[in-house]
Backbone bond lengths (Angstrom), bond angles and torsions (degrees), N, CA, C in turn:
res aa  C-N    CA-C-N  psi(-1)  N-CA   C-N-CA  omega(-1)  CA-C   N-CA-C  phi
1 M - - - 1.457 - - 1.515 107.83 -
2 L 1.336 113.14 144.82 1.422 123.01 -179.09 1.536 107.87 -80.80
3 N 1.279 120.19 138.29 1.357 132.08 175.13 1.563 109.61 -104.39
4 V 1.255 120.44 85.32 1.450 117.04 -172.19 1.539 106.97 -108.12
5 T 1.330 111.80 115.26 1.473 115.62 178.42 1.550 108.81 -92.69
6 S 1.292 117.44 168.34 1.444 119.92 179.51 1.583 110.94 -67.98
7 A 1.227 118.21 -24.70 1.563 120.95 173.69 1.527 109.14 -69.48
8 K 1.286 115.61 -44.64 1.536 119.48 -178.04 1.582 106.92 -66.06
9 L 1.343 112.71 -44.67 1.487 116.28 -178.08 1.631 111.53 -60.83
10 L 1.399 113.54 -41.46 1.418 117.21 175.74 1.499 112.50 -63.48
11 A 1.319 118.35 -42.48 1.377 118.98 179.83 1.586 114.02 -62.15
12 F 1.351 109.86 -44.74 1.441 116.78 -178.25 1.540 108.14 -61.91
13 S 1.307 117.44 -45.08 1.466 123.36 -178.10 1.593 110.74 -61.64
14 L 1.291 114.16 -36.84 1.518 118.72 -179.65 1.490 107.74 -70.03
15 I 1.352 115.43 -45.41 1.504 119.57 174.87 1.479 114.69 -55.49
16 M 1.423 117.13 -40.64 1.394 119.37 177.76 1.546 112.69 -67.53
17 L 1.369 117.59 -37.61 1.408 120.09 172.59 1.555 113.83 -60.20
18 N 1.352 111.21 -43.59 1.509 113.90 178.93 1.543 110.07 -63.57
19 I 1.331 119.03 -39.21 1.424 120.78 176.30 1.616 108.78 -57.43
20 C 1.194 116.91 -43.14 1.542 122.10 178.14 1.567 108.96 -60.19
21 L 1.284 115.20 -45.59 1.478 116.36 -176.48 1.480 112.13 -68.97
22 V 1.430 118.99 -39.63 1.434 119.94 178.66 1.509 107.60 -66.73
23 S 1.319 119.33 -41.82 1.478 122.25 -178.05 1.558 109.20 -63.88
24 A 1.276 119.60 -42.21 1.419 124.85 178.17 1.482 108.33 -60.21
25 A 1.312 117.70 -45.41 1.489 123.80 179.62 1.541 109.15 -54.96
26 Q 1.256 115.18 -49.36 1.566 118.12 179.31 1.409 116.10 -64.14
27 I 1.356 122.31 -34.56 1.383 127.95 177.18 1.532 110.91 -70.72
28 L 1.336 113.99 -41.02 1.497 119.13 179.02 1.481 110.08 -70.64
29 L 1.311 122.09 -36.12 1.382 123.55 175.85 1.462 116.53 -64.58
30 K 1.372 111.19 -38.17 1.517 120.67 174.40 1.515 110.39 -62.67
31 F 1.327 115.62 -45.38 1.547 122.46 175.93 1.565 107.57 -56.40
32 S 1.367 116.40 -41.28 1.448 118.94 -172.41 1.559 113.12 -65.03
33 T 1.268 113.44 -24.83 1.500 119.40 -178.09 1.540 113.27 -66.26
34 G 1.351 117.91 -21.29 1.465 121.11 179.07 1.533 108.66 -64.31
35 S 1.265 118.69 -36.43 1.526 115.97 -178.15 1.550 108.59 -103.53
36 L 1.236 124.29 -6.03 1.425 123.25 178.49 1.585 109.41 -93.16
37 G 1.251 114.92 -3.15 1.529 115.62 178.31 1.446 113.63 -63.63
38 T 1.314 119.70 -16.90 1.453 121.07 -179.88 1.487 113.37 -86.59
39 L 1.301 120.00 3.25 1.403 123.73 -176.20 1.548 112.84 -61.65
40 K 1.218 111.48 -30.17 1.511 118.47 -179.75 1.510 112.49 -59.68
41 E 1.336 115.65 -32.20 1.437 125.09 -177.13 1.464 111.28 -74.02
42 S 1.371 117.45 -27.88 1.446 120.55 -175.63 1.499 112.14 -87.41
43 K 1.346 119.16 130.29 1.323 125.11 -175.93 1.607 109.96 -107.78
44 N 1.250 118.43 -12.63 1.440 121.31 177.11 1.559 109.55 -91.05
45 I 1.253 116.49 125.33 1.497 124.11 -177.44 1.519 110.37 -61.91
46 I 1.347 117.40 -35.38 1.510 119.94 177.16 1.507 106.82 -67.41
47 T 1.255 126.22 -42.59 1.457 128.03 175.74 1.510 109.57 -55.05
48 I 1.306 115.93 -46.20 1.458 121.68 -176.25 1.459 110.81 -63.64
49 L 1.350 111.85 -51.27 1.522 116.80 -178.00 1.562 107.78 -60.46
50 G 1.393 117.81 -40.27 1.388 121.16 -176.25 1.538 111.77 -60.86
51 K 1.424 116.39 -40.17 1.442 118.94 176.79 1.526 110.78 -69.46
52 I 1.313 116.65 -34.17 1.502 113.57 179.61 1.473 110.08 -67.88
53 I 1.302 118.60 -52.01 1.480 119.30 -171.90 1.504 110.96 -74.71
54 S 1.262 123.89 -12.25 1.434 124.96 173.85 1.464 116.57 -97.27
55 N 1.396 117.54 3.33 1.346 120.43 176.30 1.532 113.18 -84.65
56 P 1.253 121.33 110.91 1.524 122.24 -169.74 1.638 111.40 -64.89
57 Y 1.346 114.11 -29.04 1.486 114.74 -179.64 1.464 107.98 -72.10
58 L 1.388 116.34 -41.20 1.533 117.99 179.71 1.449 111.75 -65.32
59 V 1.364 116.10 -45.16 1.459 119.35 177.12 1.528 113.69 -57.37
60 S 1.342 111.34 -45.56 1.580 117.09 179.17 1.540 108.57 -62.99
61 G 1.330 114.19 -47.64 1.499 115.44 -178.77 1.472 111.14 -55.21
62 T 1.335 115.88 -46.72 1.476 122.66 -175.01 1.579 105.23 -63.48
63 A 1.305 120.26 -44.50 1.444 124.25 179.92 1.525 110.82 -57.30
64 C 1.423 114.91 -42.62 1.477 116.01 176.17 1.515 110.42 -62.16
65 Y 1.353 119.99 -39.76 1.502 121.25 -177.57 1.594 106.31 -65.25
66 V 1.339 116.21 -39.91 1.470 115.44 -177.55 1.534 110.98 -66.49
67 L 1.324 114.18 -44.55 1.500 118.21 173.84 1.531 114.70 -59.09
68 S 1.338 114.27 -37.38 1.460 118.83 179.06 1.535 109.50 -67.28
69 L 1.274 117.46 -40.27 1.487 120.23 177.96 1.605 109.41 -63.18
70 I 1.249 115.07 -51.08 1.508 115.18 177.43 1.603 110.92 -58.32
71 L 1.203 117.87 -41.33 1.406 120.15 -179.43 1.579 110.89 -69.94
72 W 1.283 118.25 -37.43 1.569 126.73 171.40 1.417 111.20 -50.72
73 V 1.395 115.04 -51.84 1.462 117.12 -178.69 1.464 110.89 -62.07
74 Y 1.320 118.59 -41.29 1.457 119.25 177.62 1.525 112.45 -65.30
75 I 1.295 116.31 -35.91 1.427 117.81 179.50 1.550 112.40 -63.64
76 L 1.370 110.70 -37.22 1.491 115.42 177.87 1.475 117.08 -62.90
77 T 1.383 113.55 -16.89 1.425 119.53 176.76 1.542 111.55 -86.68
78 K 1.316 120.21 -10.31 1.430 126.88 -178.38 1.485 116.05 -115.03
79 A 1.308 115.37 -22.14 1.460 120.94 -177.79 1.491 117.50 -127.79
80 Q 1.283 118.67 155.84 1.453 120.40 176.44 1.561 111.88 -75.00
81 L 1.350 114.44 133.75 1.480 114.70 -177.92 1.538 113.19 -59.17
82 S 1.248 113.52 -34.45 1.585 117.03 177.71 1.384 116.22 -62.85
83 I 1.412 120.60 -10.51 1.389 125.31 -178.58 1.594 107.01 -109.52
84 A 1.357 110.17 -48.15 1.529 119.65 -172.38 1.551 108.45 -61.13
85 Y 1.403 115.77 -51.01 1.431 116.16 -168.68 1.489 110.86 -71.14
86 P 1.312 125.88 -37.69 1.422 116.92 173.59 1.574 117.21 -65.94
87 L 1.360 112.95 -27.75 1.521 110.66 173.18 1.452 112.94 -66.60
88 M 1.366 120.23 -22.08 1.455 120.57 174.19 1.431 115.70 -58.32
89 S 1.315 118.81 -24.37 1.412 126.14 -179.01 1.581 109.99 -61.07
90 L 1.254 115.37 -18.32 1.501 115.83 178.72 1.473 108.45 -68.29
91 S 1.317 121.79 -17.45 1.468 121.23 173.36 1.473 113.68 -60.25
92 Y 1.382 117.45 -32.05 1.496 120.00 175.54 1.555 110.35 -59.19
93 V 1.305 113.11 -44.02 1.531 116.26 177.22 1.452 114.81 -64.97
94 T 1.401 117.05 -42.48 1.371 120.22 -179.59 1.547 110.62 -68.08
95 V 1.288 119.82 -39.52 1.428 118.78 174.55 1.516 116.62 -61.55
96 M 1.387 113.38 -38.85 1.328 120.69 175.58 1.522 113.23 -56.80
97 I 1.286 117.27 -51.37 1.556 127.27 179.31 1.525 105.69 -63.66
98 L 1.238 122.26 -43.80 1.542 124.04 -177.75 1.615 106.01 -65.72
99 S 1.309 118.45 -38.44 1.419 122.17 178.57 1.456 115.02 -59.52
100 V 1.427 111.00 -35.65 1.509 115.94 177.73 1.602 109.45 -70.87
101 L 1.310 114.32 -38.31 1.435 116.16 -176.04 1.490 115.85 -79.32
102 F 1.352 116.35 -37.00 1.475 117.16 176.93 1.465 120.21 -91.81
103 F 1.306 115.76 -26.37 1.453 119.60 178.99 1.553 118.97 -120.00
104 K 1.291 111.02 9.79 1.406 119.98 176.84 1.604 116.25 52.45
105 E 1.347 107.73 31.70 1.555 117.21 177.13 1.439 110.62 -67.49
106 N 1.353 115.21 143.62 1.481 121.54 177.70 1.503 109.05 -90.64
107 I 1.422 116.16 128.21 1.405 120.05 176.24 1.571 110.58 -108.54
108 N 1.372 116.87 125.12 1.455 115.12 -175.87 1.517 109.82 -86.81
109 F 1.425 113.64 170.78 1.432 118.81 179.57 1.464 114.55 -49.82
110 A 1.266 121.63 -42.79 1.527 125.20 -177.23 1.438 112.09 -61.12
111 Q 1.453 117.28 -39.82 1.370 119.60 177.38 1.500 112.91 -68.28
112 W 1.279 116.16 -38.14 1.599 118.71 175.06 1.490 107.67 -62.66
113 I 1.233 121.98 -40.06 1.513 123.78 -176.72 1.607 105.47 -65.37
114 G 1.331 114.15 -48.67 1.350 119.59 176.36 1.522 117.97 -50.83
115 A 1.358 113.95 -43.60 1.430 124.58 177.33 1.473 110.40 -63.50
116 L 1.338 114.30 -44.56 1.490 120.72 -179.72 1.540 108.08 -62.78
117 L 1.292 117.24 -39.64 1.480 120.74 178.48 1.528 114.76 -61.95
118 I 1.365 110.94 -41.12 1.490 119.28 178.53 1.514 107.60 -62.66
119 V 1.295 115.72 -46.81 1.490 118.42 -179.31 1.482 115.17 -63.59
120 A 1.338 114.70 -40.87 1.518 120.96 174.61 1.469 111.71 -61.45
121 G 1.385 118.35 -46.59 1.390 123.71 -177.00 1.484 111.46 -64.14
122 T 1.273 116.15 -47.57 1.543 118.78 177.45 1.467 114.40 -64.58
123 S 1.320 115.72 -33.60 1.501 122.77 172.71 1.509 111.22 -59.13
124 L 1.303 117.39 -47.02 1.454 122.24 -177.50 1.576 110.27 -68.09
125 I 1.297 118.43 -38.09 1.447 121.13 175.09 1.440 114.88 -61.06
126 F 1.332 114.21 -47.02 1.519 119.83 175.21 1.527 119.54 -65.97
127 I 1.282 109.67 -44.08 1.541 118.48 -177.17 1.581 111.36 -66.00
128 F 1.375 114.20 -45.61 1.430 115.29 -174.24 1.490 115.64 -100.29
129 K 1.253 123.39 19.19 1.495 126.60 174.13 1.468 107.73 -89.43
């Protein structure tokens, strides 16, 4: 039987929120590449920087990473690193699924098996700790 205290539930919830932030950052950064593809044509560093900082997807993705960093530091005050960090690997699975939904990427059988192994492994870490 699981012994879930409110502190463990809070830590788990914060880790899940952090996974969402990191995953959102990845998706937003991928979206940003659509308009950044023209950077090769620009030779002026000011023009390049202007395109980068004016890209809403890039700015939003960066903001998600900054927020996730702040949240991660807070999580580390509430959870053991040996539990929290492996759980963050769930972001790989989340990004893979979001890539299918947003970018119509094809995921092969081996990738799905890998994702299932990540979920199984992180479940074992959290359940039996």
